[in-house]
VEXVEX-718601 format. One line per field, with one value per residue: residue number from 1; x, y, z of N, C-alpha, C in turn. Coordinates in Angstrom, 2 decimals. Atoms other than C-alpha are relative to their C-alpha. Layout:
residues N
num <- [NUM	...] $
nxx <- [X	...] $
nyy <- [Y	...] $
nzz <- [Z	...] $
caxx <- [X	...] $
cayy <- [Y	...] $
cazz <- [Z	...] $
cxx <- [X	...] $
cyy <- [Y	...] $
czz <- [Z	...] $
end
This chain:
residues 274
num <- [1	2	3	4	5	6	7	8	9	10	11	12	13	14	15	16	17	18	19	20	21	22	23	24	25	26	27	28	29	30	31	32	33	34	35	36	37	38	39	40	41	42	43	44	45	46	47	48	49	50	51	52	53	54	55	56	57	58	59	60	61	62	63	64	65	66	67	68	69	70	71	72	73	74	75	76	77	78	79	80	81	82	83	84	85	86	87	88	89	90	91	92	93	94	95	96	97	98	99	100	101	102	103	104	105	106	107	108	109	110	111	112	113	114	115	116	117	118	119	120	121	122	123	124	125	126	127	128	129	130	131	132	133	134	135	136	137	138	139	140	141	142	143	144	145	146	147	148	149	150	151	152	153	154	155	156	157	158	159	160	161	162	163	164	165	166	167	168	169	170	171	172	173	174	175	176	177	178	179	180	181	182	183	184	185	186	187	188	189	190	191	192	193	194	195	196	197	198	199	200	201	202	203	204	205	206	207	208	209	210	211	212	213	214	215	216	217	218	219	220	221	222	223	224	225	226	227	228	229	230	231	232	233	234	235	236	237	238	239	240	241	242	243	244	245	246	247	248	249	250	251	252	253	254	255	256	257	258	259	260	261	262	263	264	265	266	267	268	269	270	271	272	273	274] $
nxx <- [1.69	0.77	-0.06	1.15	0.71	0.62	0.89	1.29	1.08	-0.29	0.95	1.29	0.27	-0.15	1.43	-0.83	0.73	1.53	0.39	-0.09	1.30	0.66	-0.29	0.56	1.79	0.43	-0.53	1.01	1.04	-0.43	-0.19	1.03	1.03	-1.40	-0.77	-1.57	-0.60	-0.61	-1.05	0.73	0.99	-0.11	-1.01	1.19	0.34	-1.14	-0.11	0.98	0.61	-0.93	-0.02	0.41	0.09	-1.00	0.85	1.21	-0.75	-0.62	0.50	0.18	-1.16	-0.30	0.76	-0.61	-0.22	-0.88	-1.20	-0.94	0.21	-0.85	-1.93	-0.69	1.45	-0.59	-0.42	0.92	1.26	-1.29	0.07	1.18	-0.08	-0.66	0.96	0.94	-0.61	-0.16	1.60	0.60	-0.83	1.09	0.82	-0.45	0.98	1.74	1.34	0.61	1.08	-0.59	-0.39	0.99	0.38	-1.17	-0.19	0.80	-0.37	-0.68	0.76	0.62	-1.20	-0.42	0.46	-0.53	-0.76	-0.48	1.16	0.47	1.75	0.37	-0.39	-1.24	-0.59	-0.32	0.67	-0.44	0.33	1.28	-0.31	0.58	-0.24	-1.37	0.04	0.73	-0.77	-1.05	0.40	1.04	-0.68	-0.96	0.92	-0.27	-0.93	-0.38	1.01	0.58	-0.89	0.21	1.08	0.52	0.16	0.97	1.49	0.77	0.64	1.79	-0.07	0.63	-1.74	-0.84	0.73	-0.75	-0.94	0.05	0.72	-0.85	-1.44	0.30	0.06	-0.94	-0.98	0.35	-0.73	-1.71	-0.05	0.09	-1.49	-0.22	0.06	-0.18	-1.66	0.22	1.08	-0.14	-0.51	1.20	1.03	1.22	1.24	-0.40	1.15	-0.29	0.68	-0.33	0.38	1.35	0.61	-0.56	-0.83	0.01	0.81	-1.05	-0.55	1.59	0.75	-0.59	0.68	1.19	-0.87	-1.03	0.72	1.27	-1.08	0.05	1.46	0.13	-0.57	0.95	1.11	-0.39	0.27	-1.23	-0.93	-0.24	0.37	-0.46	0.40	0.63	-0.81	-0.71	0.65	0.17	-1.74	-0.29	1.12	-0.41	-1.48	0.29	1.20	-0.73	-0.74	0.94	0.24	-1.20	0.08	0.01	0.50	-1.33	-0.81	-1.28	-0.66	-0.14	0.68	0.78	-0.84	-0.91	0.64	1.23	-0.43	-0.44	1.44	0.31	-1.39	-0.10	1.30	-0.21	-0.26	1.61	0.60	-0.56	-0.47	1.69	-0.54	-1.19	0.56	1.23] $
nyy <- [0.48	0.23	-1.28	-1.02	0.23	0.33	-1.21	-0.66	0.59	-0.96	-1.46	0.12	0.29	-1.04	-0.59	-0.54	-0.47	-0.24	-1.93	-0.05	-0.26	-0.96	-1.51	0.10	-0.27	-1.04	-0.82	-0.07	-0.41	-1.35	-0.66	-0.01	-1.05	-1.39	-0.85	-0.29	1.24	0.44	0.80	1.02	0.73	1.53	1.30	0.77	1.49	0.77	0.50	0.83	1.88	0.70	1.02	1.60	0.79	1.18	0.30	1.32	1.10	0.18	0.30	1.46	0.80	1.47	0.17	0.12	1.29	-0.25	0.21	-0.86	-1.04	0.65	-0.13	-1.76	-1.02	-0.87	-1.05	-0.56	-0.37	-1.01	-0.68	-0.56	-0.83	-1.23	-0.33	-0.36	-1.03	-0.62	-0.10	-0.89	-1.24	-0.44	0.01	-1.05	-1.65	0.05	-0.42	0.56	0.62	1.09	0.55	0.80	0.84	0.77	0.73	0.72	0.65	0.68	0.76	1.22	0.90	0.32	1.03	0.92	0.99	0.26	0.53	-0.36	0.22	0.87	0.70	0.07	0.64	-1.35	-0.17	0.97	1.53	0.17	0.65	-1.25	-1.95	-0.26	-0.64	-1.77	-0.84	-0.01	-1.42	-1.21	-0.63	-0.60	-1.60	-1.46	-1.24	-0.17	-1.40	-1.21	-1.51	-0.91	-1.15	-0.39	-1.54	-0.96	0.33	-0.71	1.38	0.02	1.43	1.45	0.43	0.86	1.24	1.17	0.66	1.18	0.62	0.49	0.80	0.98	0.58	0.49	0.98	1.19	0.82	0.03	1.17	1.25	1.63	0.54	0.96	1.23	0.61	0.64	1.26	1.11	0.23	-0.93	0.77	0.24	-0.44	-1.73	-0.09	-0.49	-0.38	0.71	0.83	-0.16	0.47	0.58	-0.58	-0.84	-0.44	-1.07	-0.79	-1.06	-1.10	-1.42	-1.20	-1.02	-1.80	-0.91	-1.05	-0.86	-0.83	-1.01	-0.47	-1.09	-1.36	-0.91	-1.12	-0.80	-1.76	-0.92	0.77	-0.65	0.47	1.49	0.96	0.81	0.91	0.03	1.55	1.08	1.18	0.41	1.02	0.92	0.20	0.83	1.35	1.24	0.59	0.87	1.04	0.73	0.70	1.50	0.10	0.51	-1.08	-0.69	0.20	-2.01	-0.59	-0.93	-0.68	-1.09	-0.76	-0.38	-0.91	-0.72	-0.12	-1.81	-1.24	0.20	-0.92	-0.84	0.06	-0.14	-0.94	-0.58	0.66	-0.26	-1.59	-1.01	-0.53	-0.90] $
nzz <- [-0.10	-1.98	-0.24	0.43	-0.75	-1.55	-0.42	1.07	-0.73	-0.98	-0.13	-0.24	-1.97	-1.28	0.73	0.63	0.86	-0.64	-0.10	0.65	0.86	-0.78	-0.24	1.60	0.07	-0.57	0.78	1.54	0.23	-0.18	1.38	1.13	-0.46	0.00	-0.84	-0.68	-0.94	-1.60	0.01	-1.13	0.33	0.69	-0.30	-1.65	0.30	0.42	-0.85	-1.11	0.66	-0.21	-1.18	0.17	0.83	-0.67	-1.40	0.56	0.18	-0.39	-1.06	0.12	0.74	-0.01	0.69	1.07	0.77	0.82	-0.58	0.93	-0.95	-1.49	0.06	-0.33	-1.03	-0.91	0.19	0.27	-1.27	-0.03	1.13	-0.71	-0.59	0.79	0.33	-0.86	-0.10	1.62	0.88	-1.45	0.16	0.89	-0.44	-0.38	1.40	0.16	-0.49	-0.47	0.89	0.75	-0.97	-0.73	0.79	-0.43	-0.98	0.02	1.28	-0.63	-1.52	0.95	-0.07	-1.62	-0.30	0.93	-0.68	-1.35	-0.33	-1.43	0.45	-0.91	0.09	0.23	1.13	0.41	1.11	0.99	-0.06	0.48	1.55	1.03	-0.72	-0.14	1.23	-0.30	-1.31	-0.24	0.99	-0.60	-0.92	1.41	0.78	-1.34	0.35	1.45	0.88	-1.10	-0.82	1.09	0.14	-0.92	-0.37	1.59	0.20	1.37	0.60	0.04	-0.44	0.38	0.75	-1.06	-0.21	1.44	-0.07	-0.58	0.15	1.06	-0.55	-0.69	0.81	0.22	-1.27	-0.26	1.25	-0.56	-0.77	0.46	0.69	-1.32	-0.57	1.33	-0.39	-1.29	-0.23	-0.51	-1.57	-0.75	-0.65	0.60	-0.86	-0.04	0.52	0.40	1.54	0.61	-0.83	-0.05	1.39	0.80	0.96	1.06	-0.58	-0.68	1.60	0.81	-0.95	0.15	1.61	-0.37	-0.81	0.88	1.26	-1.02	-0.05	1.70	0.76	-0.81	0.27	0.62	-1.34	-1.22	0.34	-0.49	0.72	1.19	1.79	0.48	-1.26	0.72	0.46	-0.96	-0.98	0.88	0.56	-1.31	0.44	0.77	-0.59	-1.32	0.22	0.55	-1.32	-0.33	1.08	0.09	-1.77	-0.40	-0.96	0.30	1.08	-0.42	-1.62	0.03	1.08	-0.44	-0.53	0.84	1.88	-0.55	-1.16	-0.06	1.24	-0.27	0.39	1.40	0.14	-0.61	1.10	1.13	-0.20	0.39	1.79	0.64	-0.48	0.93	1.61	0.00] $
caxx <- [30.93	30.73	31.38	28.79	26.52	26.56	26.08	23.33	21.47	23.10	20.93	17.99	17.65	18.71	15.22	17.89	15.66	12.42	13.16	14.15	10.93	9.05	10.79	10.00	6.34	6.35	8.39	5.60	3.08	5.08	5.63	1.99	0.36	4.07	5.00	8.09	9.74	10.70	13.84	13.11	10.39	11.58	14.88	12.21	10.50	13.34	14.88	11.27	10.48	14.30	13.59	10.49	10.43	13.57	11.39	8.55	10.99	12.95	11.13	10.22	13.09	12.72	9.43	11.12	10.72	13.17	16.52	18.59	16.87	18.81	22.14	24.41	21.15	24.14	25.14	21.59	20.30	23.61	22.70	19.36	20.05	22.29	18.96	16.77	19.26	19.10	14.89	14.91	17.60	14.92	11.88	12.66	11.90	8.73	5.29	3.14	0.59	3.23	4.42	0.71	-0.07	3.45	2.61	-0.61	0.81	3.86	1.11	-0.54	3.01	3.53	0.42	1.27	4.01	4.05	1.31	-0.50	-4.29	-6.25	-5.21	-1.87	-2.40	-0.80	-2.47	-0.31	-1.88	-5.61	-7.16	-7.36	-6.26	-2.60	-2.53	-4.73	-3.22	0.07	-1.61	-3.22	-0.06	2.20	-0.67	-0.42	3.05	3.46	0.20	-0.82	2.18	3.38	-0.10	-1.14	-0.15	-1.08	-4.42	-4.31	-4.97	-8.87	-9.95	-11.60	-7.62	-6.25	-8.82	-8.19	-5.33	-5.35	-7.65	-5.37	-2.31	-3.92	-5.24	-1.83	-0.12	-2.49	-1.32	2.33	1.72	0.29	3.66	4.45	1.56	1.59	5.39	4.34	1.50	3.44	4.50	1.16	-1.01	-4.62	-5.98	-4.70	-6.94	-4.44	-5.95	-4.14	-5.47	-9.13	-9.07	-6.31	-2.96	-4.61	-7.82	-5.25	-3.76	-7.35	-8.44	-5.09	-5.93	-9.27	-7.36	-4.91	-7.83	-10.16	-6.61	-6.20	-9.73	-9.21	-7.20	-9.38	-11.47	-8.56	-8.38	-5.06	-3.01	-0.31	-0.21	1.87	0.50	-2.17	0.33	2.59	0.34	-0.74	3.03	3.20	0.31	1.09	4.66	3.14	0.19	3.67	5.39	2.26	1.57	5.36	4.52	4.91	4.53	8.16	9.55	13.34	14.47	14.71	12.15	9.78	11.89	14.14	12.15	8.62	9.85	11.35	8.04	7.78	11.84	10.65	7.29	9.49	11.58	8.36	7.07	10.43	11.56	7.37	8.02	11.10	9.16	5.81] $
cayy <- [-10.52	-12.03	-8.49	-6.96	-9.50	-9.03	-5.34	-5.29	-7.88	-5.86	-2.92	-4.65	-6.19	-3.03	-1.55	1.05	0.64	0.78	4.28	5.04	4.43	5.56	9.24	8.53	8.12	11.37	13.17	11.93	13.97	17.40	16.95	15.90	19.14	21.39	22.34	22.99	19.85	19.62	18.33	17.55	16.16	13.40	12.33	12.47	9.83	8.32	7.99	6.93	3.90	2.72	2.16	0.98	-1.05	-3.00	-3.10	-4.96	-6.90	-7.84	-7.80	-11.65	-12.92	-16.11	-16.34	-15.83	-17.92	-15.76	-16.61	-13.85	-11.39	-12.95	-12.27	-9.38	-8.54	-7.24	-4.66	-3.91	-3.25	-0.88	0.82	1.27	2.92	5.44	5.72	6.23	9.12	10.74	10.64	12.28	14.95	15.34	15.16	18.13	20.27	18.88	20.65	19.85	18.34	16.62	15.08	14.18	12.56	10.69	9.23	7.90	6.05	5.10	3.52	1.36	0.23	-0.67	-2.68	-4.19	-6.06	-6.62	-9.11	-6.66	-7.44	-9.52	-12.85	-11.93	-11.66	-8.17	-6.96	-8.82	-12.04	-11.12	-12.43	-9.73	-6.66	-7.11	-5.49	-2.21	-1.89	-1.26	0.73	2.98	3.65	4.08	6.89	8.79	9.29	9.47	11.96	13.30	14.61	16.35	17.85	18.72	22.95	23.39	24.32	26.04	22.15	21.85	19.11	17.14	16.61	15.59	13.07	11.64	11.50	9.54	7.15	6.59	5.94	3.47	1.76	1.71	0.41	-2.21	-3.60	-2.91	-5.74	-8.20	-9.52	-9.82	-11.49	-13.95	-14.84	-15.22	-17.85	-20.62	-19.91	-18.02	-19.54	-20.28	-18.63	-14.72	-15.26	-13.03	-11.74	-14.01	-16.59	-15.65	-15.23	-16.93	-16.36	-14.91	-13.75	-11.18	-10.20	-8.90	-7.40	-4.94	-4.27	-2.85	-0.63	0.48	1.93	3.32	4.92	6.36	7.14	9.38	11.90	13.24	14.94	16.68	20.65	21.39	18.74	19.57	19.24	16.00	14.23	12.23	10.68	10.78	7.85	6.32	5.44	4.68	2.33	0.71	-0.05	-1.77	-3.87	-5.62	-6.18	-7.69	-10.01	-11.12	-12.37	-15.56	-17.50	-19.24	-15.52	-14.13	-13.94	-9.48	-9.61	-8.12	-7.05	-4.79	-4.20	-4.05	-2.11	0.17	0.92	4.82	5.77	4.89	7.18	9.90	9.44	9.81	12.68	14.21	13.45	14.55	18.05	18.85	18.46	19.94] $
cazz <- [11.99	15.40	16.42	14.43	15.30	19.03	18.45	16.23	18.93	21.43	20.05	19.65	23.16	24.96	22.84	21.13	18.39	19.74	21.31	18.41	16.38	18.95	18.72	15.06	15.70	17.61	14.81	11.94	13.73	14.66	10.76	9.32	11.28	10.30	13.93	15.78	17.07	20.76	21.12	24.88	24.15	21.91	23.89	27.42	25.23	23.91	27.29	28.92	26.05	26.86	30.38	30.25	27.63	28.87	32.48	30.37	28.89	31.23	34.74	33.90	32.17	33.08	31.43	27.62	24.97	22.64	24.19	22.44	24.85	27.98	26.68	27.89	30.93	33.01	30.35	29.36	32.87	33.47	29.93	31.52	34.08	32.34	30.74	33.72	34.54	31.39	31.23	35.13	33.84	31.01	33.25	34.15	31.14	31.09	31.62	34.29	31.33	29.80	33.02	34.12	30.67	31.13	34.51	33.38	30.23	32.72	35.43	32.02	31.37	35.12	34.76	31.55	33.25	36.81	37.93	40.64	39.29	41.17	40.48	40.29	36.77	34.28	31.56	29.06	30.32	29.95	26.93	23.88	25.35	25.01	21.00	22.28	25.57	23.70	20.87	23.06	25.35	22.04	20.34	24.17	23.43	19.72	19.42	22.48	24.19	20.63	20.57	24.00	24.01	19.90	20.58	16.83	15.91	15.71	18.75	15.75	14.15	17.22	17.49	14.04	14.70	17.42	16.21	13.06	15.32	17.47	14.32	12.88	15.97	16.31	12.47	13.70	16.24	14.15	12.54	15.89	17.01	13.71	14.80	18.43	17.37	17.99	21.76	22.48	25.04	23.92	26.73	25.64	22.64	20.66	16.63	14.91	17.66	17.01	13.02	11.87	9.86	6.38	8.18	10.44	7.08	5.80	8.92	8.81	5.49	6.46	9.44	6.89	4.65	7.55	8.61	4.94	4.60	8.10	6.85	4.41	7.42	9.02	8.44	10.05	8.07	5.84	1.84	1.82	5.18	2.82	0.39	2.86	5.14	1.90	1.04	4.53	4.34	1.28	3.04	6.40	4.41	2.21	5.59	6.84	3.92	4.08	8.09	8.58	11.69	10.78	10.06	10.42	13.95	12.97	10.33	12.73	15.66	13.11	9.68	11.07	14.62	11.83	9.68	11.62	10.46	6.93	7.48	9.20	5.72	3.42	4.94	4.64	0.76	0.31	2.36	0.03	-3.24	-2.13] $
cxx <- [-0.07	-0.54	-1.58	-1.65	-0.59	-0.24	-1.40	-1.01	0.58	-1.33	-1.56	-0.81	-0.11	-0.98	0.93	-0.98	-1.53	-0.68	0.35	-1.17	-1.29	0.22	-0.68	-1.51	-0.80	-0.01	-1.16	-0.83	0.31	0.15	-1.50	-0.26	1.47	0.05	0.55	0.35	0.65	1.04	-0.08	-0.81	0.51	1.49	-0.59	-0.81	0.64	0.34	-0.98	-0.30	1.19	-0.39	-0.96	-0.57	0.95	-0.38	-0.89	0.39	0.76	0.05	-0.76	0.82	-0.03	-1.09	0.17	0.11	0.92	1.41	1.12	-0.55	0.05	0.96	0.31	-0.96	0.64	0.20	-1.06	-1.06	1.02	-0.18	-1.43	-0.19	0.74	-1.81	-0.79	0.66	-0.35	-1.80	-0.16	0.70	-1.42	-1.49	-0.12	-0.31	-0.70	-0.82	0.06	-0.87	0.65	0.38	-1.77	-0.39	0.77	-0.19	-1.16	0.16	1.17	-1.02	-0.44	1.00	0.34	-0.90	-0.22	1.03	0.10	-1.53	-0.26	-1.41	0.06	0.13	1.10	0.40	0.67	-1.22	0.66	-1.25	-1.12	-0.22	-0.45	0.08	1.44	0.29	-0.09	0.09	1.38	0.28	-0.56	1.09	0.90	-1.01	0.53	1.46	0.38	-1.04	-0.04	1.26	0.41	-1.36	-0.16	0.05	0.16	-1.22	-0.36	-0.57	-1.50	0.08	-0.51	1.74	0.70	-0.99	0.06	0.43	0.41	-0.14	0.83	0.80	-0.36	-0.99	0.88	1.05	-0.54	0.23	0.90	0.00	-0.48	0.95	0.36	-0.55	0.10	1.07	-0.43	-1.18	0.23	0.21	-1.28	-0.81	-1.28	-0.26	0.36	-0.85	0.79	-0.93	0.25	-0.38	-1.59	-0.56	0.78	1.27	-0.12	-1.46	0.71	-0.10	-1.09	-0.34	1.12	0.05	-0.84	0.22	0.48	-0.71	-1.22	1.43	0.11	-0.86	-0.11	0.28	-0.03	-1.09	1.17	0.20	1.20	1.42	1.34	-0.01	0.20	-0.27	-0.91	0.76	1.04	-1.16	-0.56	0.98	-0.08	-0.66	0.19	1.62	-0.58	-0.85	1.26	0.29	-0.96	-0.70	1.14	-0.20	-0.30	-0.04	1.74	0.65	1.79	0.66	-0.39	-0.68	-1.11	0.16	0.69	-0.97	-1.26	0.62	0.44	-0.92	0.50	1.55	-0.80	-1.00	0.47	1.11	-0.66	0.04	1.00	0.37	-1.67	-0.26	1.11	-0.80	-1.47	0.22] $
cyy <- [-0.22	1.07	0.62	-0.05	0.09	1.25	0.39	-0.60	0.83	1.51	-0.04	-0.21	0.92	1.16	2.02	0.52	0.12	1.29	0.90	0.23	0.73	1.70	0.47	0.72	1.61	1.31	-0.18	1.53	1.74	-0.09	-0.14	1.49	1.44	0.74	-0.29	-1.55	0.28	-0.85	-0.83	-0.81	-1.19	-0.07	0.24	-1.24	-0.78	-0.86	-1.21	-1.58	-0.81	-0.72	-0.53	-0.98	-0.85	-0.16	-1.30	-1.21	-0.81	-0.83	-1.69	-1.06	-1.41	-0.56	-0.03	-0.65	0.72	0.59	1.19	1.79	-0.01	0.26	1.70	0.47	0.91	1.67	0.81	0.34	1.73	1.47	1.12	0.68	0.91	0.61	1.00	1.52	0.59	0.46	0.85	1.30	0.86	0.15	1.20	1.46	0.02	0.87	-1.07	-1.08	-0.97	-0.83	-0.91	-1.07	-1.63	-0.89	-0.66	-1.04	-0.86	-1.31	-1.26	-0.97	-1.10	-1.52	-1.46	-1.55	-0.35	-0.42	0.27	0.34	-0.88	-1.31	-0.24	-0.38	1.87	0.23	-0.26	-1.13	0.25	0.16	1.18	1.15	0.28	0.82	1.98	0.35	1.02	1.14	1.50	1.01	0.70	1.85	1.25	0.76	0.44	0.79	0.96	0.71	0.71	1.15	0.92	1.94	0.34	-0.01	0.90	-1.34	-0.22	-1.94	-1.39	-1.02	-0.60	-1.56	-1.26	-0.49	-0.73	-1.16	-0.98	-0.70	-1.48	-0.86	-0.66	-1.12	-1.50	-0.25	-0.08	-1.31	-0.89	-1.09	-0.40	-1.09	-1.83	-0.52	-0.62	-1.47	-1.25	-0.30	0.51	-0.68	0.28	1.51	2.01	0.40	1.70	0.37	-1.31	-1.78	-0.56	0.05	-0.68	1.13	1.50	0.86	1.90	0.70	0.80	0.99	1.40	0.42	1.16	1.16	0.92	0.83	0.63	1.18	1.39	1.11	1.47	1.25	0.97	0.77	0.98	1.02	0.42	-0.52	0.83	-0.83	-1.73	-1.01	-1.28	-0.85	-0.73	-1.96	-0.77	-1.14	-1.00	-1.77	-1.17	-1.19	-1.38	-1.05	-0.50	-0.23	-0.75	-1.27	-0.92	-0.29	-1.04	-0.59	-0.97	1.15	-0.16	0.25	2.06	-0.16	0.84	1.04	1.17	0.47	0.92	1.30	1.69	1.10	1.84	0.84	-0.27	1.22	1.69	0.28	0.88	1.29	1.19	0.21	1.07	2.00	0.77	-0.25	0.22	1.38] $
czz <- [0.90	0.42	-0.50	0.21	1.23	-0.13	-0.67	0.99	0.98	0.25	-0.18	1.35	0.90	-0.63	0.03	-1.00	0.24	0.26	-1.13	-0.66	0.67	-0.45	-1.74	-0.15	0.25	-1.38	-0.96	0.12	0.20	-1.72	-0.87	0.59	-0.12	1.36	0.73	0.71	0.94	0.37	0.96	0.14	-0.71	0.70	1.74	-0.35	-0.20	1.46	0.85	-0.44	0.21	1.32	0.05	-0.45	0.41	1.00	-0.58	-0.39	1.26	1.74	-0.03	-1.01	-0.13	-1.17	-1.89	-0.76	-1.16	0.92	0.16	0.93	1.44	-0.07	0.68	0.82	1.01	-0.90	-0.27	1.08	0.71	-1.22	0.44	1.09	0.08	-0.67	0.59	0.36	-0.64	0.32	1.64	-0.41	-1.18	-0.05	0.54	-0.58	-0.12	0.57	1.34	-0.32	-0.72	1.10	0.71	-0.87	0.25	1.26	-0.04	-0.90	0.66	0.95	-0.96	-0.95	1.18	-0.10	-1.02	-0.03	1.02	0.34	1.45	-0.32	1.39	-0.87	-0.47	-1.60	-0.57	-0.91	-1.52	0.00	-0.02	-1.58	-0.90	0.21	-0.63	-1.17	0.52	1.19	-0.91	-0.80	0.47	0.87	-1.08	-0.42	1.44	-0.04	-1.13	-0.07	1.02	0.58	-1.10	0.10	1.16	0.12	-1.46	0.12	-1.38	-0.21	0.21	1.19	-1.08	-0.63	0.93	0.06	-0.86	0.08	1.07	0.24	-1.10	0.62	0.28	-1.36	-0.71	1.07	-0.26	-0.92	0.23	0.62	-1.18	-0.16	1.19	0.14	-0.66	0.67	1.02	-0.18	0.32	1.71	0.39	1.06	-0.36	0.52	-0.64	-1.15	-1.19	-2.09	-0.86	0.31	-0.38	-1.64	-0.93	-0.71	-1.47	0.48	0.89	-0.87	-0.67	0.82	0.02	-0.96	0.64	0.51	-0.66	-0.34	1.18	0.26	-0.73	0.07	1.00	-0.53	-0.81	0.74	0.84	-0.82	0.37	-0.51	-1.44	-1.54	-0.31	1.18	-0.64	-0.93	0.75	0.71	-1.63	-0.64	1.03	0.32	-0.58	0.41	1.28	-0.68	-0.74	1.03	0.49	-0.88	0.14	1.68	-0.28	1.32	0.34	-0.39	0.40	1.47	0.04	-0.59	0.86	1.17	-0.47	-1.05	0.30	1.12	-1.14	-1.12	0.54	-0.38	-1.38	-0.66	-0.09	-1.97	-1.39	-0.08	-0.44	-1.45	-0.96	0.14	-1.15	-1.43	-0.02	0.35] $
end
């Protein structure tokens, strides 16, 4: 049991779970528009996510309040190095548009983690914007990159997909912000700090309702995209309602972060039915 727990913690702390989640968000984009899956892009996103997330998490490891994240740091550093090498390999397989957008997203990640702004601040510590920076970065990766070269998909549908995904990412960040409410400094002005836990859950429900409603205006999505999103939204609402300031240590970091994996499964199952 100790060995399994050790491996599970290593799996989470090394950002493998996060990488799979981001890849699944990208897969959702392919599935909901019925376009061919670009495996090279998925590997590029996976290794890029693991490399960048580990940089973000461990760039200031001394300031982390979740002590488990500091365990086995050398193993994670070595793993991240090999992921970076793999990232370089899959970078060679991408075109200039993908690399251009990825560079912008990478710079945003750098600004999020590194104190390069005036007053030695990073974006993570600027009041009220942390969740939105993460949502925009994740949306750029999961929606913009896979749709860059699909000109058959209307601009309207692309804009709707981007707005929907930003809303969804904001909602999926709320259980994390509720969890961290006891630790976050008041100056961060996170959504639970501003609204309270109960109103934060209502706010998340409204955002998900808007995300599902926008699906009605898409013209290129597959027919099971709407029921798939609706089922996924119910699942996320249940996860949000179950969120507590004192929650199981794996609730957000494993179950909530696994939400896009469930979304992919939902779309695959519905695709077999329709």
